[in-house]
N, C-alpha and C positions, 0 to 999 in steps of 0.2 A: 644374444640367442643363437643357438644351433640351427643349422638347418632342417634339421629331422624336427625339433620343436617350430620351425616357422612352415615349415609343411603341413603338419598336425593344425594348426590356424588355419590356414588355407582350406585342407576338408572342411574344417567347423563352418565355414563362410561358405561353402557351396551346401553343407546340410541345410543351412538356414536359409537359401537362395533356392536352392531349386529343390530340394524335399527329398534328396537322397546321398548317402556315405559313398561318394568319389573313392574311398580306401578299399571299400570291399569289390569294386570292379577291376582293382587291378588283379590281372592272372583270371580273368572271365574271358571270353571268346564271345565275339559279334563280328559275324557277317564273315566268318571265317579266321579271322584274325585274333588273336591272343593281346589283350591288352598289356602292356609291361610296367608303365610309368603313367606318371602326371605329369602335362606339359604346363597347360594354364587356363582359364577362365575367364570371362566377361560379362556381360551383360545378357546374354543371349542363351550362355551354354559352356559347358566342360570338355576341353581337348584333351587326349590321351595319345601314348605312341603306342602303337599296337604292331606285332608281327605275326609274320607266319614263321613255321621250323624251316622253311626253304628259304630263306632270309629277304624275302619280300617286306616291306614296310607301308603302313597307314598311318593317317593321323585321322582319329575318331574324336567325333566333334556330336558331343550329348547335349538336345536340347529339350527341356519341358514342352510340352504340348500351350502352355500358359504362356513362354517368354516370347512365341511364333509369332512375325509380324505378317498380317495379310501379303498373300503371294509368294509366302516364303519359298514354297517350290519353283518360283522359276529362275532361281539360281542353277539346279540339277538341269533344266530344261535347256538354259542358256549353256552348260560346261557341256552338255551333249552334245551340242552342234559344235562346240569349240575343240573336240576329244580330237588329241593327236595334236595339238598346237604345242609344242616346247615350252613358249612362254607365259603359259598358264597352269594354274597348279590344277590337276588333272581329278575330277570324279571318280571315285570308284563305285561305290553301292550306297543302300540305304534302307531303312526298316525303320517301322516303328516299332514299338517294344516298351513293356510295362517294368519301370524299374522301381521296386519298395513302393508301392503303389501309387508313383508317379508316371501318367504316359510322356513318353517320348519320342522323341525322331532321332536316329541316329546316323549321320552320315558320315562315312569313310572318301578321304581325299586322298592323293599322294601327299608324303609327308616329305618335306623339304627339308633340308640340314641347314640352317641358317638364320637369320634374322629377316624382321622388316625394315624397309629403306630407314626411317627414324633412326631407330638401334645403329643401323650401319654407318651412318653417317656422325653418331655420337661416339662411338668406337673407332672410325678409321678416320688418322689423321692429316693422311694425305690424298684428300677427294681431287682427282683431276680432272680437266676439262675433256679429255678423251673419256672419262667414266660416264659424263652428264652425254655425250653424245652417243654412246652405247645407247643408253636408258633411254635416250627417245626415240632410236631407231629401233629396242627392241617393242617396247610399248606400241609404237606406231604398225608394229609388225601383227602385233594382236587386234589393232584397229582392225587392219583391212580384213583379217580372217574377222571380226564384228560385222564390218560392211558387206562383205561376201552374205553373211547369214541373218542380217538385216537385226540386229541386235547390238542393243549398248552395254557399257558398263555400270552408269547411273552414280555411283560413290568412289571414283578412285583417289585415291590419299596416300601420303607415303607411307599408312600402316596397313594400306594392303598390295602393297610391290614387294615381294621378295628377295632380297639377296643371297644365293644359295653359296654356302662354302665351297674352298678349292675343291676337288677331286684329286684327293691323289693318284687315281691311277690314270689322270690325263695328263699331256705334256701341253705346253702353248699355251695355260688357260686365262679367258676374260673373264668378269665377273658374268655368273646366267643370273639372268633377271626374269623373274617369276610373276604376275598378276594374280592375285586372289579375291576372295568376297563378290558374289557376283551378283547377290541375293539383293540390295539395296538399291532402294531408286527405280524397283520396277511400278511399271503404271497404277497397278492396283497394290501399292504399298503405302504407307504413311510417310515417308519420307519423299520430296520433291526429287528426282533424278539431275543430279550435274551434270553439267556439259562437258562430256570427258575430255577432248581438245585442249579446252580453256583449264581445266584440272592437271593435264598435264603440264601446261605451259607454266603456271603458277609451282606447280611443285619445280622444276626445273630453274626457273628462275630464283627460286627462293635460294637452290642449292648455289646458284653461282654468287647469287650476293652473299653470303652469311656462309659460306663454307670455302669459298676457292678467292683466295688477296688476288690481285692481278699485278701488283708489285714483285711477286714470285714465281711469273709465269715470263716462257719465253717469247719471244717476238709475237709466232705463229701463234701461242694458245692465247696470250693477248687478244691478236686479230680476231680469232676463234670465237672467246667468250666474249667480244663486244658485239659481234656480228649475232650471237642468238640473243643474248639480250635486247639488242635492239632492233632486230628486223625479224630474223625466224621465230621465236618466241611472243614477241611483241607483238607482231602484226601477221604474220605470214599461221601461227599456230593458234590462233584466235580469231582470224578471220571466220566470217559464218554464214556468209553471202555467195552462194554459187554463183557465177556468172561463165557465161559462153567464153568471157577475155582470158580469164583465168581459170584454166583446169586442175591447178593446185589446191585449190580451196576444199577442203573436207577428202582430198585425194593421197591417202597416206601412202602409196605407191610413189607421188609425186612430191610427198612432202622428203621422203629419204631420199630421193635425189637430189632436192634442192638441197638437204641437210650435208648429203654429200661434199657435195659443190663448195662449199665452204670452203675446205682447205683446198682446194685447188685455185679458187680465187685467191688467196692466199700466196699458193706458189707462183702462179702468174705476173703477184705484183712483185715477187721476190727474183723474177727471171730476166736474163739478160735482155731480151727482147722488150720487157716493160722499160729497162733501166734506161734503155737506147731512147725509148720513145718519151719517158720523161726529160731525157737532154734534151730532144730535138725540142719538146714542148717548152721547155725555158729558154732555148736561143731566141725564137718564136715570140 
């Protein structure tokens, strides 16, 4: 089946599911952006790519009112508080509009050229321990911003962590990680919020176990992998009882410091002073 035929089938599905012809929306202007192509659709709505004539881009999400969950606009309030955080997919604008007699809400977001973490793991054959460390650190940065603002995500999973494509304009790039979809798991929504820290621990543990073979790692990376699995992700990140004795619990700043210290621990093990200490202990 040709790509054009597959796209026609998707438009037919959207018409049946949401009540409007997605194909007719291509070329239409919304919130100052012109829709130029279909991106995808799910249970809630349809996503398009849109642009302005000066080069700005946006992801346009169109959701029929009938599909909206109670508290759907909580996401916009959260994103307003997280404006300017580079690790968060940014909100641009929204409005209500009648499309072919279907009442809808249209939300514009930053358009991320890339894929979600699930697809990234499937397509990338060489996932590294360093990537997992970066993922933890970047998401903890988001947690810190959320902590300051008094909000949570509530539904963190690999499908709403975006990995942006490399930008050919930059040098010495590392994967750019962005968290999306803050609208589920709100207090007045139908889903019970998930624990953000435990969700991050589960995501990263899964990557280390299923996508990284310790037999192929250097001594240092094998040490870091084991420390992450057995200590940091299993204990520190999952701990939820805050005590005066340990100020790293639910403290993203301290957690990032502890994360960064793991490689320092290995360097100290591998240092001459450590070797001398081991020799001394063996003599005793």
